[in-house]
N, C-alpha and C positions, 0 to 999 in steps of 0.2 A: 504494500499499499504506500503511495507517495503522498507524503504530508506537506508538500510545498504549498505556500500560499499563492494566491492568484497573481500576486504582484512580485512573485520571486522570479527575478531575471537569471539567476545562476542555474545552470543545468543540474538535474538531479544525479544521484551517484551512478545509477545505471546508464544514463547517457554519457557521463564522464569516463566510466570504464569502457563503454563501447568505442570511445574515440582513441583510446591507448593503442599504441601499435603493439602488435604480438612479438614478444621477444623470445618465445620458447617454443618448442616443439608442437605444431598444430595439433597432433594427435594426443599428445599428453595434456595439452590445454583443454581439450574437448572432454577427456576422462575427468580432468579437474572440476570443470564447470558442472558436469553431470553427477558430481558427488561420488565418482568412483574410486578416487584416490583417498587414501586414509592420511589425515595429517600425522606427522611425525611428533609433533608438540603443540601445545595450546597455550594461550594466555588469556585470561578473562579480565579485561579493563573496565567493564561496565561497572558502574557505581563509583569509579575513581574520579577525582578531580583532574582537570587538564595538567596541573602541576605533578600530580602523582603519576598519571598516565604516561607522560612523554618519557620520562627517565626509565620507567618499567618496560615499555615497549622497546627502546634503544638497547637496553640490556638484553631482553629476550632475543630480539633479532639478531644482534651480533653474537650473543653466546650461542645461539642455535646454528648459525653459520659456522662458527668456530668448532662446534660439535660435529659438523659434517651433516647436518640436517639440510633438507632441499624443500620440504613442503610443510608449513606450519599454518596454523589457525589463529586469527586475533578477533577475539570477541569484543565487540564494541558496545552492544546493546543497541536498540533502536532508537532510544532517546524519547523524551516526552514531547507531545505536540504542545507548542506554546500558545498562549492566548492570541486569538487573531485580533483583539481589539487593543493590544498593547500599542503604545505610542511608537516604539522601534520595532521593526520586525526582527525576528531572531529565528535561526533555523533550529528545527528540532533536532535533538542528538548531536551535541557539540563533539563528542569523541568519534561518532560515525562520520563526521565530515572532515575532522582534522587528521585523524589517523591516516587516511590515504595521502594527504599532503605531506605528513611527517615521513612517510615511507619513501617519497620521491626527493627528499631533501638529504644533504649530507648530515650526519655520516651513514644513514640507513640506504641512501641511494645506491652506493657501491655494493651493498649486500643483497638489494632486492632485484631480481629478474622480472617478476611480473606479479601484479595484484588484480584479484577478481573478486566479485561477490560470492559468498558461500552458498552452496546448495542448501535446500531447505533442511536436509537431514544434519547438516552441520551448523545451523543457526540462521540460514537465509539472510534476510536484510540486516540483521544484527551481528554479522560476522564477516570477515574477510579471509580469502585465501591469499597466502604469500608464498610465492615460489622463489627460493633463494638461489643466488648464483653458486656455482661449484667452487 
């Protein structure tokens, strides 16, 4: 379910991920999107503040890559729908929207090969698949 406001000019997460170039094997990417691959590790950020989540994510991703893992699951949660009558619009689920951006910026960008929304069996809209570089 898309919780964007009618005046929200930013693309939704699904649209943003669809525009990302494919950097991994197409067959493996298809299996990943269909939920056929089993994540080797997971981190649950949901319920954390941005200040808590960012270092936890950084440590998890860099630690997973150092341990030789290639496929991990990052649980962000779906976020709460904000009040449409608020004077300043805010996107629902700050972690859900900030985590993909963090994954594409240093120091994580060097470790991350591909990011995609998780299949329903692994959390759906509230989680991300992260495929790490070898």
